Structure formats: C-alpha cells, structure tokens
GUFI-667963 format. One record per residue: y, z, x of N, C-alpha, C, O in turn. Coordinates in steps of 0.1 Angstrom, whole numbers, padded with zeros to 4 digits, always signed. Each point is the difference from the previous one (the first is absolute). Example, Ala and Ser with C-alpha at 12.3 -4.5 7.8 and 13.67 -1.06 7.14 Angstrom:
BEGIN
-0057+0078+0132+0012+0000-0009+0012+0000+0009+0000+0007+0010;+0011-0014-0014+0011+0000+0009+0011+0008-0008+0011+0001+0005;
//
This chain:
BEGIN
-0325+0172+0301+0012-0011-0004+0011-0005+0002+0009+0007-0004;-0005-0017+0009+0011-0003+0010+0010+0000-0006-0001+0001-0012;+0015-0002+0017+0013-0005-0005+0003-0012+0003+0003-0002+0012;-0003-0006-0019+0007-0014+0002+0014+0001+0009+0007+0009-0004;-0002-0016+0012+0011+0002+0002+0007-0016+0000-0004-0009+0007;+0013+0009-0014+0011-0011+0000+0007-0007+0008+0010+0007+0003;-0009-0018+0003+0011-0001+0009+0010-0006-0004+0000-0010-0007;+0010+0014+0011+0013-0002-0001+0008-0007+0010-0005-0006+0009;+0020+0008-0011+0004-0008+0012-0001+0011+0010-0003-0003+0011;+0006+0013-0013+0004+0014+0016-0012+0010-0005+0000+0011+0005;-0007-0012-0014-0006+0013-0005-0014-0004-0007-0004-0011-0003;-0002+0025+0002-0014-0005-0009-0001+0010-0005-0001+0011+0006;-0002-0015-0024+0005+0008-0013-0013+0000-0010-0010-0007+0000;+0012+0016-0005-0013+0000-0007+0002-0009-0017-0009+0000-0008;+0018-0004+0008+0007-0005-0012+0006-0013+0003+0006-0002+0010;-0008-0010-0023+0006-0012+0004+0015-0001-0004+0000+0002-0012;+0010-0003+0016+0014+0001-0001+0007-0011+0000-0003-0006+0010;+0012+0001-0018+0004-0012+0005+0014+0000+0005+0008-0010+0002;-0006+0024+0000+0011+0006+0009-0003+0002+0016-0010+0005+0004;+0020-0009+0003-0002+0002+0013+0000+0017+0004+0007+0007-0006;-0014-0003+0014-0001+0018+0003+0012+0000+0008-0003-0006+0010;+0015+0011-0009+0011+0002+0009+0001+0017+0004+0000+0010-0007;+0000-0012+0024+0003+0013+0008+0011-0001+0006+0004-0010+0005;+0001+0023-0004+0011+0001+0006+0003+0016+0007-0006+0009-0006;+0014-0007+0016+0002+0013+0005+0012+0004-0002+0003+0008+0009;+0009-0012-0020+0011+0008+0003+0003-0003-0018+0008+0008-0005;-0014-0017-0002+0004-0003-0016-0007-0006-0008-0006-0008+0006;+0005+0008-0014-0007-0013-0014+0011-0001-0009+0008+0009-0003;-0008-0023-0004+0007-0001-0012-0007-0012-0007+0000-0011+0003;-0002+0015-0008-0009-0007-0016+0010-0005-0013+0008+0007-0006;-0010-0021+0004+0009-0002-0013-0006-0011-0005-0010-0003+0005;+0013-0004-0015-0006-0010-0008+0004-0019+0009-0006-0011-0001;+0016+0014+0006+0007-0014+0012+0005+0004+0012+0006+0010+0003;-0011-0020+0004+0005+0001+0018+0012+0002+0001+0002+0007+0010;+0009-0008-0015+0014-0002+0001+0003+0021-0001+0005+0009+0008;-0013-0010-0022+0003+0018-0001-0008+0006+0009+0002+0012+0002;-0011-0016+0003-0007+0012+0011+0011-0004+0013+0005+0010+0006;-0001-0021-0002+0010-0004+0010+0013+0011-0001+0007+0002+0010;-0006+0003-0021+0015+0006-0002-0003+0013+0002+0009+0008+0003;-0020-0006-0004-0005+0015+0000-0002+0000+0023+0005+0007+0008;-0012-0014-0007-0003+0001+0011+0015-0002+0011+0001+0005+0011;+0007-0011-0015+0011-0004+0009+0006+0014+0001+0005+0003+0011;-0005+0006-0022+0006+0015-0001-0010+0009+0014+0005+0008+0008;-0016-0012-0007-0004+0009+0008-0004-0005+0011-0006+0008+0007;+0008-0021-0002+0004-0007+0013+0013+0004+0003+0002-0001+0012;+0009+0005-0020+0013+0003+0003+0000+0017+0004+0010+0005+0005;-0019+0001-0009+0000+0015+0004+0002+0008-0014+0007+0010-0001;-0013-0017-0010+0003+0007-0013-0012+0007-0001-0010-0001+0008;+0011+0008-0021-0017+0006-0001-0005-0004-0012+0007-0009-0005;-0019+0013-0002-0007-0008-0010+0010+0001-0009+0005-0011-0003;+0002+0024-0004+0012-0002-0010+0012-0008+0000+0007-0003-0010;-0006-0001+0023+0011-0010+0002-0009-0018-0005+0004-0011-0004;-0014+0015+0007-0008-0018+0000-0006+0001-0013-0005-0010-0005;+0005+0022-0003-0005-0002-0014+0013-0007-0010-0002-0008-0008;+0011+0013+0011+0011-0003-0008+0006-0014+0004+0008-0006-0008;-0011+0001+0021+0007-0010-0001-0008-0010-0007+0005-0009-0007;-0019+0012+0009-0012-0010-0005+0004+0000-0017+0000-0011-0007;+0002+0023+0003+0007+0001-0017+0009-0011-0002+0000-0008-0009;+0006+0009+0015+0016-0006-0002-0006-0019+0005+0005-0010-0005;-0014+0011+0014+0003-0013+0002-0013-0005-0011-0001-0011-0005;-0007+0019+0002-0009-0004-0010+0005-0008-0017-0005-0008-0008;+0019+0017+0008+0005-0001-0013+0006-0017+0003+0004-0006-0010;-0003+0000+0020+0005-0011+0002-0011-0012+0000-0001-0009-0008;-0008+0011+0019-0011-0010+0003-0012+0003-0013-0009-0009-0002;+0007+0021-0009-0010+0000-0010+0004+0003-0008-0005+0010-0004;+0018-0016-0004+0004+0004-0012-0013-0006-0013+0000+0005-0011;-0005-0012+0014-0008+0000-0012-0013+0010+0002-0009-0001-0009;+0008+0010+0019-0016+0005+0001+0013+0018-0004-0001+0010+0006;+0007-0013-0015+0010+0012-0009+0005+0010+0012-0003+0013-0001;+0009-0018+0011+0007+0007+0012+0012-0006+0000+0001-0011+0005;+0012+0020-0015+0013-0004+0003+0006+0011-0002-0006+0010-0004;+0020-0009+0007+0010+0012+0001+0000+0005-0009+0003+0012+0002;-0007-0015-0019+0001+0006-0013-0014+0001-0004-0004-0002-0011;-0006+0007+0024-0010+0003-0006-0003+0016+0004+0008+0008+0005;-0018-0005-0008-0004+0016+0005-0006+0000+0015-0003-0009+0008;+0001+0026-0007-0002+0001+0011-0011+0014+0005+0006+0011+0003;-0017-0011-0003-0002+0014+0002-0009+0002+0017-0008-0009+0003;+0010+0015+0003+0000+0004+0013-0010+0014+0005+0003+0010-0006;-0013-0008+0015-0005+0009+0005+0002+0003+0013-0008-0005+0008;+0019+0015-0002+0002-0001+0015-0009+0010+0008+0001+0011-0004;-0007-0014+0013-0004+0009+0008+0011+0004+0014+0005-0009+0008;-0003+0018-0007+0008+0003+0015-0008+0010+0009+0002+0012-0001;-0013-0019+0011-0005+0000+0007+0001+0016+0010-0008+0009+0003;+0024-0010+0001+0008+0008+0008-0003+0016-0009-0004+0011+0005;+0007-0015-0016+0004+0016-0009-0013+0001-0007-0003+0011-0006;-0006-0020+0006-0011+0004-0008+0004+0003-0019-0001+0010-0006;+0004-0019+0003+0007-0002-0009-0003-0013-0008+0001-0010+0007;-0004+0008-0021+0000-0004-0008+0009-0006-0015-0002+0007-0010;+0010-0016+0008+0008+0000-0006+0003-0013-0011+0002-0012+0004;-0003+0018-0017+0000-0013-0010+0011-0007-0003+0007+0009-0006;-0002-0016+0006+0012-0005-0004+0002-0011-0009-0003-0012+0003;+0008+0017-0014+0000-0006-0014+0012-0013-0003+0011+0001-0006;-0015-0009+0008+0012-0013-0004-0001-0008-0016+0001-0012-0003;-0004+0023-0005-0007-0006-0013+0013+0004-0004+0008+0009+0004;-0006-0021-0015+0016+0006-0009-0002+0000-0015-0008-0007-0006;+0015+0015+0001+0003+0006-0009+0006-0011-0014+0005-0011+0002;-0006+0014-0012+0000-0012-0008+0022+0001-0004+0007+0010+0000;-0003-0020-0003+0012+0002+0000+0006+0007-0011-0004-0001-0011;+0015+0009+0014+0005+0013-0012+0003-0010-0014+0002+0005-0011;-0001-0017+0014+0006-0006-0017-0012-0009-0003+0000-0011-0005;-0014+0018+0009-0012-0008-0008-0004+0011-0006-0009+0007+0006;+0014-0003-0017-0006+0003-0013-0010-0005-0010-0002-0012-0001;-0004+0020-0005-0008-0006-0011+0010-0004-0009-0005-0006-0010;+0019+0007+0008+0007-0003-0011+0004-0016+0009-0005-0010-0004;+0012+0009+0013+0004-0011+0008-0012-0012-0004+0002-0012-0004;-0012+0016+0006-0013-0011-0001+0003-0005-0016+0004-0011-0004;-0007+0025-0004-0001-0006-0014+0012-0007-0007+0000-0006-0011;+0013+0008+0022+0010-0008-0004-0001-0014+0003+0006-0010-0006;-0013+0009+0014-0003-0018+0002-0015-0005-0004-0009-0007+0006;+0009+0016-0021-0011-0004-0007-0014-0004+0011-0005-0011-0001;+0000+0021+0011-0010-0002+0006-0007+0014-0002+0004+0010+0006;-0020-0009-0015-0003+0015+0000-0011+0003+0007-0009+0007-0005;+0009-0017+0022-0005+0008+0008+0009-0008+0014+0007-0009-0003;-0008+0014+0018+0004-0002+0012-0002-0014+0002-0010-0003+0006;+0018-0007-0009-0007-0014+0009-0004+0001+0017+0008+0005+0008;-0021-0010-0005-0001+0003+0013-0002-0018+0006-0001-0003+0012;+0001-0005-0021+0004-0018+0008-0015-0006-0006-0009+0005-0007;+0011-0016+0012+0011-0010+0007+0010+0001-0016-0002+0004-0011;+0013-0010+0017+0009+0000-0011+0015+0005+0000+0000+0008+0009;+0012-0008-0014+0012+0001+0006+0005+0011-0004+0012+0004+0001;-0022+0004-0007+0000+0017+0002-0009+0006+0006-0005+0009-0005;+0002-0014+0019-0011+0005+0003+0008+0010+0013-0006+0007+0008;+0017-0007-0008+0008+0008+0012+0003+0016-0010+0004+0010+0005;-0005-0013-0019+0004+0014-0008-0015+0011+0002-0001+0011-0006;-0007-0017+0014-0012+0016+0004-0002+0004+0016-0008+0007+0006;+0023-0017+0000+0001+0006+0017+0007+0012-0001+0009+0002-0009;-0014+0006+0020+0002+0013+0001+0009+0000+0013-0001-0009+0009;+0012+0022-0008+0013-0003+0010-0012-0003+0015-0011+0003+0002;+0021-0013+0007-0010-0002+0010+0000+0014+0010+0008+0009+0002;-0018-0012+0001-0005+0009+0012-0004+0004+0015-0001+0010+0007;-0002-0025-0006-0003-0003+0014+0009+0002+0014-0004+0005+0011;+0017-0010-0016+0009+0002+0007+0003+0012+0006+0001+0001+0013;+0000+0007-0020+0002+0016-0001-0011+0004+0009+0004+0005+0011;-0016-0007-0012-0012+0003+0006-0001-0005+0014-0006+0005+0009;+0011-0013-0009+0001-0008+0012+0010+0011+0014-0004+0007+0009;+0018-0011-0015+0011+0013+0006-0007+0012+0001+0000+0004+0011;-0005+0003-0019-0008+0017+0000-0005-0003+0011+0006+0004+0010;-0017-0012-0010-0013+0000+0011+0010-0002+0017-0003+0005+0010;+0015-0013-0011+0006-0004+0013+0008+0007+0007+0003-0002+0012;+0003+0013-0023+0012+0010+0004-0012+0010+0003+0002+0003+0011;-0010+0002-0016-0008+0010-0001-0009+0003+0011-0004+0011+0003;+0002-0024+0003-0012-0004+0013+0000-0006+0007-0005+0001+0011;+0014-0010-0017+0000-0012+0011+0013+0000+0013+0007+0010+0001;-0005-0020+0008+0007+0004+0013+0008-0016+0000+0007-0002+0010;-0010-0010-0021+0011-0003+0004+0010-0004-0014-0002+0004-0011;+0014-0012+0015+0012-0001-0013-0005-0012-0008-0006-0010+0003;+0012+0015-0015-0007-0009-0010+0003-0017+0004-0007-0009-0003;+0020+0009+0011+0005-0016+0006-0018-0007+0006-0006-0011-0002;+0003+0022+0010-0011-0005+0007-0015-0004-0003-0008-0006+0007;+0009+0016-0023-0014-0001-0004+0002-0011-0011-0010-0006-0004;+0021+0002-0001+0000-0011-0007+0002-0013+0004-0001-0009-0008;+0005+0007+0024+0004-0014+0005-0015-0006-0002-0001-0012+0001;-0010+0017-0003-0013-0013+0000+0005-0006-0014+0001-0012-0002;+0001+0020-0007+0002-0004-0016+0010-0011-0001-0002-0011-0006;+0012+0014+0013+0014-0001+0003-0004-0018+0000-0001-0010-0008;+0000+0012+0021-0007-0017+0009-0007-0005-0011+0006-0010-0005;-0019+0013+0000-0006-0004-0007+0007-0007-0016-0003-0011-0004;+0011+0018-0002+0007-0005-0009+0013-0012+0001+0004-0009-0007;-0001+0013+0017+0014-0012+0005-0003-0011+0009+0008-0009+0001;-0021+0008+0005-0004-0010+0006-0014-0006-0006-0003-0012+0002;-0005+0021-0009-0010-0007-0009-0014+0004+0008+0001+0006+0011;-0011-0009-0015-0011+0002+0005-0011-0011-0011+0000-0001-0012;-0010-0009+0023-0007-0007-0008-0010+0005-0011-0008+0009+0001;+0012-0020-0016-0011+0006-0013-0013+0002+0006-0005-0008+0007;+0000+0017-0011-0016-0001+0000-0007-0004-0012+0005+0001-0011;-0019-0005+0013-0006-0001-0012-0003+0005-0015+0000-0004-0012;-0001+0021+0020+0000+0005-0013+0010+0003-0008-0003+0002-0012;+0016+0000+0017+0011-0003-0003+0005-0013-0009+0004+0001-0011;-0006-0012+0016+0001-0009-0004-0005-0002-0015+0007-0005-0009;-0024+0011+0008-0007-0003-0011+0008+0006-0010+0004-0005-0010;-0003+0016+0013+0007+0013-0013+0007-0007-0003-0002-0002-0012;+0013-0007+0017+0014-0007-0001+0001-0009-0009+0009-0003-0007;-0024-0003+0010-0001-0013-0008-0012+0003-0011-0009-0007-0003;+0011+0018-0002-0006+0006-0017+0011-0008-0008+0012-0001+0004;-0016-0006-0016+0011-0005-0010+0008+0016-0004+0013+0001+0000;-0020+0008-0004+0002+0011-0005+0010+0010+0010+0010+0006-0004;-0014-0006+0017+0015+0005+0009+0011-0009+0002+0009+0005+0006;-0008-0016-0008+0013-0005-0003+0008+0002-0010+0012+0000+0001;-0023+0002-0017+0007+0000-0009+0005+0013-0002+0011+0002-0007;-0019+0009+0015+0008+0011+0001+0013+0001+0007+0010+0006-0004;-0010-0012+0016+0013+0003+0008+0009-0007-0009+0011+0006-0001;-0011-0018-0007+0006-0008-0009+0013+0010-0013+0011-0002-0005;-0023+0015+0005+0007+0009-0009+0003+0011+0005+0009+0006-0007;-0014+0000+0018+0005+0015+0007-0009-0006+0013-0010-0008+0001;+0021+0016+0011+0009+0003+0001+0013-0009+0001-0001-0012+0005;+0010+0014-0008+0012-0007+0001-0001-0006+0012-0004+0006+0009;+0008-0023-0007-0001-0003+0009-0019+0001+0011-0003-0002+0012;-0003+0003-0022-0016+0000+0008+0002-0014+0003+0004-0003+0011;-0007-0004-0019-0004-0012+0004+0006-0008+0012-0008-0004+0008;+0023+0000-0008+0009-0001+0014-0010+0010+0010-0007-0007+0008;+0006+0014-0007-0007+0005+0011-0012-0002+0002-0003-0001+0012;-0009+0000-0021-0011-0003+0007-0004-0015-0003-0010-0006+0003;+0021+0000-0008-0005-0016-0004+0012-0005+0005+0009+0000-0008;-0007-0003+0020+0013-0009+0006-0001-0011-0006-0012-0003-0003;+0022-0008-0001-0001-0011-0001-0009-0005-0012-0002-0012-0002;-0003+0023-0007-0008-0003-0013-0015+0001+0005-0010-0002-0008;+0008+0006+0021-0014+0000+0003-0006+0015+0006+0008+0009-0002;-0016-0006+0005-0004+0011+0009-0003-0004+0012-0006-0010+0001;+0010+0016+0011-0003-0006+0011-0017-0003+0006-0011+0006-0002;+0013-0017+0007-0015-0002+0003-0004+0007+0018+0007+0002+0010;-0019-0002-0012-0009+0008+0009+0006-0007+0015-0001-0012+0003;+0007+0022+0005+0004-0001+0012+0017-0003+0001+0006-0001+0011;+0004+0000-0027+0013-0002+0008+0003+0010-0005-0005+0008-0008;+0017-0006+0017+0006+0011-0003+0008+0004-0010+0008-0008-0006;-0011+0027+0001+0007-0001-0011+0009+0010+0004-0004+0010+0006;+0014-0011-0009+0014+0008+0004+0005+0006-0011+0001-0007-0010;+0003+0022+0010+0002+0007-0007+0016+0010-0003+0001+0012-0001;+0010-0021+0002+0015+0002+0007+0005+0011-0011+0008+0008+0004;-0012-0006-0021+0005+0010-0003-0004+0014+0001+0008+0010-0001;-0024-0012+0003-0003+0014+0007+0002+0000+0015+0000+0011+0005;+0001-0018+0001+0007+0004+0019+0013+0007-0004+0002+0011+0006;+0007-0017-0018+0012+0007-0001-0003+0017-0004+0005+0011+0005;-0013-0012-0013-0002+0012-0006-0007+0013+0013+0006+0011+0001;-0014-0013+0004-0003+0002+0017+0008+0004+0006+0001+0012+0003;+0009-0023+0001+0012+0003+0009+0011+0009-0007+0010+0003+0006;-0011-0001-0017+0010+0009-0006-0004+0017-0001+0007+0011-0001;-0020-0014+0000-0010+0015+0008+0005+0002+0011+0003+0012+0001;+0000-0019+0009+0003+0003+0012+0012+0001+0003+0003+0006+0010;+0006-0010-0017+0016+0001+0002+0002+0014-0008+0007+0009+0005;-0014-0007-0015+0005+0015-0003-0008+0010+0003+0001+0009-0008;-0009-0007+0018-0005+0009+0009+0007+0000+0012+0000+0010+0007;+0005-0019-0006+0011+0001+0012+0012+0003-0002+0007+0006+0009;-0002-0010-0023+0012+0007-0001+0001+0019-0001+0008+0007+0004;-0020-0006-0012-0002+0016+0000-0005+0004+0009-0004+0012-0003;+0001-0016+0015-0007+0005+0016-0014+0007-0004-0003+0012+0003;-0005-0022-0011-0015+0009-0002+0005+0007-0011-0011+0001-0006;+0020+0006-0003+0000+0007-0009+0005-0010-0013+0011-0006-0002;-0026+0007-0008+0000-0009-0010+0014+0005-0009+0009-0008-0002;-0009+0018-0002+0012+0003-0009+0013-0004+0006+0008-0005-0008;-0006+0007+0017+0011-0002+0006+0003-0021+0000+0011-0006-0003;-0022+0001+0008+0001-0014+0001-0001-0008-0007+0001-0012+0001;-0006+0020-0015+0003-0006-0015+0011+0001-0005+0006-0009-0006;+0000+0022+0006+0016+0004-0006+0011-0009+0013+0012+0000-0001;-0017-0005+0008+0010-0007+0006-0001-0016-0002+0010-0007-0001;-0025+0001+0003-0002-0015-0007+0007+0002-0013+0008-0009-0002;-0009+0018-0009+0005-0001-0014+0015+0000-0004+0005-0002-0011;+0003+0007+0026+0017+0003-0001+0002-0015+0005+0009-0006-0006;-0014+0002+0014+0005-0013+0011-0002-0017-0005+0007-0010+0003;-0020+0013-0012-0005-0017-0005-0001+0001-0010+0002+0011-0005;-0008-0023-0004-0003-0003-0014-0012-0005+0002-0001-0007+0009;-0012+0010-0020-0012-0014-0001+0008-0013-0005+0009-0003-0009;-0017-0004+0018+0003-0014-0008-0003-0003-0014-0009+0007-0004;+0014-0016-0006-0002-0001-0011-0014+0000-0003-0008-0005+0009;+0003+0009-0022-0013+0001-0002+0000+0004-0017+0010+0006-0005;-0021-0009-0002-0006+0002-0015+0005+0015-0002+0000+0009+0008;+0005-0009-0018+0007+0012-0004-0017+0011-0002-0012-0002-0003;+0020+0015+0009-0010+0010+0002+0001+0010-0012+0001+0012+0003;-0001-0016-0013+0002+0009-0011-0012+0012-0006-0011-0002+0005;+0012+0008-0011-0011+0007-0006-0010+0004+0008+0006-0001+0010;-0018+0005-0007-0007+0008+0010-0002-0010+0010-0009+0004+0008;+0012-0017-0006-0001-0004+0015+0011+0004+0009-0001+0000+0013;+0011+0002-0020+0010+0008+0009-0005+0012-0002-0007+0003+0010;+0008+0004-0016-0004+0014+0004-0013+0000+0009+0000+0011+0006;-0008-0017-0003-0013-0005+0011+0005+0003+0014-0004+0007+0008;+0018-0019-0010+0006-0001+0015+0007+0014+0003+0001+0005+0011;+0005+0000-0021+0009+0012+0002-0009+0013+0004+0005+0010+0006;-0020-0010-0009-0005+0010+0000-0007-0004+0015+0000+0011+0006;-0003-0018+0000-0005-0012+0012+0011+0011+0007-0002+0010+0007;+0014-0013-0011+0011+0008+0016-0001+0011-0001+0000+0007+0010;-0002+0000-0023-0002+0015+0001-0011+0004+0007-0001+0010+0008;-0008-0017-0012-0015+0007+0011+0000-0005+0013-0008+0004+0008;+0017-0011-0005+0001-0001+0015+0007+0005+0008+0000-0002+0012;+0011+0011-0021+0015+0006+0004-0012+0017+0000-0001+0007+0010;-0005-0007-0020-0008+0015+0001-0008+0000+0009-0003+0012+0003;-0003-0020+0002-0008+0000+0009+0004+0006+0016-0006+0008+0008;+0018-0016-0007+0008+0000+0012+0007+0014+0001+0007+0003+0009;-0012+0006-0020+0004+0012+0001-0009+0012+0000+0002+0012+0000;-0016-0021+0000-0014+0010+0002+0003+0005+0013+0005-0004+0010;-0012+0016-0014-0003+0004+0018-0011-0009+0007-0002+0003+0012;-0005-0011-0017-0004-0006+0012+0005-0011+0004-0007-0005+0009;+0016+0001-0012+0008-0009+0003+0010+0003+0009+0006+0011-0001;-0002-0019+0011+0008+0006+0016+0014-0007-0007+0000-0009-0008;+0011+0018+0015+0014+0002-0006+0005-0013+0006+0009-0006-0006;-0014+0002+0018+0008-0009+0005-0012-0008+0012-0012+0002+0000;+0017-0009+0007-0009-0010+0009+0003+0009+0014-0007-0005+0009;+0013+0013-0006+0004+0007+0011-0011+0006+0011-0012+0002-0001;+0023-0001+0014-0016+0008+0005-0007+0010-0004-0012+0001+0004;+0018+0008-0013-0007+0011-0003-0015-0004-0010-0011+0004+0001;+0017-0012-0009-0009-0009-0009-0011-0007+0008-0012+0003-0003;+0015-0014+0015-0010-0002+0006-0009+0005+0010-0012-0004+0003;+0022+0017+0001-0010+0009+0007-0011+0007-0007-0012+0002+0004;+0016+0002-0016-0009+0008-0008-0012-0007-0005-0007+0006-0009;+0005-0018+0013-0010-0013-0008-0008-0002+0012-0012-0002+0000;+0021+0004+0015-0006-0008+0010-0013+0008+0007+0000+0012+0003;-0014-0025-0002-0012+0006+0003-0009+0005-0010-0008+0009+0002;+0010-0016-0015-0007+0000-0015-0011-0015+0006+0003-0011+0004;-0015+0019-0008-0007-0011-0003-0012+0001-0015-0003+0011-0005;+0000-0024+0000-0006+0007-0012-0007-0012-0007-0006-0008+0007;+0007+0007-0017-0006-0010-0013+0005-0001-0011+0005+0010-0005;-0003-0020-0001+0006-0002-0010-0007-0010-0010-0001-0012+0003;-0005+0018-0016-0009-0006-0007+0004-0006-0009-0001+0007-0010;+0006-0018+0008+0002-0008-0014+0003-0014+0007+0007-0001+0010;-0013-0009-0020+0002-0016+0005+0016-0004+0004+0009+0007-0005;-0006-0013+0012-0008-0001+0014-0004+0014+0003+0004+0010-0006;-0013-0009+0018-0006+0014+0007+0005-0001+0012+0001-0011+0006;+0003+0025+0000-0001+0001+0014+0001+0008+0009+0007+0010-0002;-0015-0011+0017+0000+0015+0003+0005-0007+0015+0002-0011+0004;-0002+0025+0000+0005+0003+0016-0003+0015+0009+0000+0012-0002;-0003-0021+0012-0004+0015+0011+0014+0000+0006+0002+0011+0005;+0009-0019-0003+0013-0001+0010+0003+0013-0002-0002+0006-0010;+0009+0000+0022+0009+0011+0001+0011-0005+0004+0001-0003+0012;+0010+0001-0020+0015-0005+0004+0008+0010+0004+0012-0003+0003;
//
C-alpha cells in the first residue's frame, strides 16, 4: 500500500490542511492573527528569545483579538521550557475570587446564583485578572527585553489602529454583543461602536484608552527601573487615575487585589530585582519554548 502525498506550497504532506506549512531556522510564532504573530517575530528579529516573543504577542492579542477573549483583564496559563537548563515550568495566571465576593454579598443582591451573563451583573462572576501578571513573570524570569520593548507593538496597534477584520466585525455585529456592551463594561459601546456603529471591515480600529493603559505600564516600569513594586509606588504617589465610575464593593476589591498580586510577583524569587547588568547576564543565552496561545519557540542564542 502506498501513501499518498498531498502537494502544498512548499512541502509534501500526508494530510490536507487549510493552513500553510511554515518552516524556519531561528524561531516560530503561532497566533490567531498575522499582526499578533508579527509582534512576536519583531522580538526575535531584534535579538530577543521565545519568551520575549510570546509576551509581546500576548499583549498584542489583547489589542487585536479582544473578541477572542484575549484581554488584559483575562487569565493566562503557560508551560515554559528552558532548553539550556532542561527545565519545564508552569506559570499560573489564573485569578482568584475577589475578597468581597462572598455568599452573603450575592444574597444581599437577591441573587441565588453567581450571574455569568449576559446582563448588567455579568461582571460579578469575574476573577481577579491574572494575564498581565503572568506575562510579566515570564518576561522577568526568562526574557531579555524590557517591558517597553515588548509592549511597543501592542501600543502601536492600539494608538494607531489596525484594519478591522471579518471575524471581529461579525461578532460585533451580533445584536446581543451590542446590547451587552450597552450594559457592561462602562464605556464599552464607545470603544467598540465608535460613532454608533461597529467599524466596517478594512476600517482602522483605534483604541486610545487601551493605548493609555499600555503606556502607563511602560511609564511605571521606567519609574521603577524594572522593579514593579517601586514603579507602582512611584506612580501612585505622583499621579491620580482619570475620573471613572465608582469602584465600590468587590469591584474595588478586585482592582486592589490586582495591585497586590503584581507586588507579590515582583518579590517572587523568579522575578528579577532589576533590569540591570546582573539580571541581563543571568538570562543571556537562553533558548526554549513557551506554550500558551500565542505560542513561540526559539533556537536563538542571545
């Protein structure tokens, strides 16, 4: 019995696939959108490793693929392989329930079950966001680039926009999507339906508020010179966030817990105390793979 080989653009394969077969010699980036893959590849081309690439891609996905559940307020789990050390590490960016989200708190709102949406109370089922902390932990523990460098692609996409694509446009066009954004989160309709409608396919979709958040992360990192706790303390002491809806109840507890989780991670033995020469030298020469979507691997020696 002979095996049938199917012709593709560059290879012969035993199965039919609608995806092109991609080969490389220094690294691979796999993501759900070309711009997200490009963000990771920019890190590799600039001399970074797989961990720099996957963090850059993760932040870019939060900008380009928000309707695919990649957001800064989400969760993240990663399986990290350090090729030089032969180590496999699991990074958990899964959030915990806010401290004030108790059974009595739900009952006081006359709720017999935790609402998951759609509806005005959908956010009451949210956990403390963990994705940003997970990305930072991977970058500080295994990466070689600064936070400003890995955030540059995402910041550019948010500030200058990207062409709206078919999949995201279709999801935004669903009536239930619009009605949910009208209810929650506050300001969601203004972000995703500028001018009262969803952007057409090909139109630039700009997110200035998200760009401001990303820029604030970069500025905080710069203030602390790579040390998150110092950066957060410095930023909190010298500036106030813009006016926003009241963060009472466990919504405020969620925000405070996120800051505490970030501070704890910066004190973790896995996190580098600074981005100075000692820290950079410790990470230099690492190769490996990081498994979560987006996914990256690199054979590059830095």
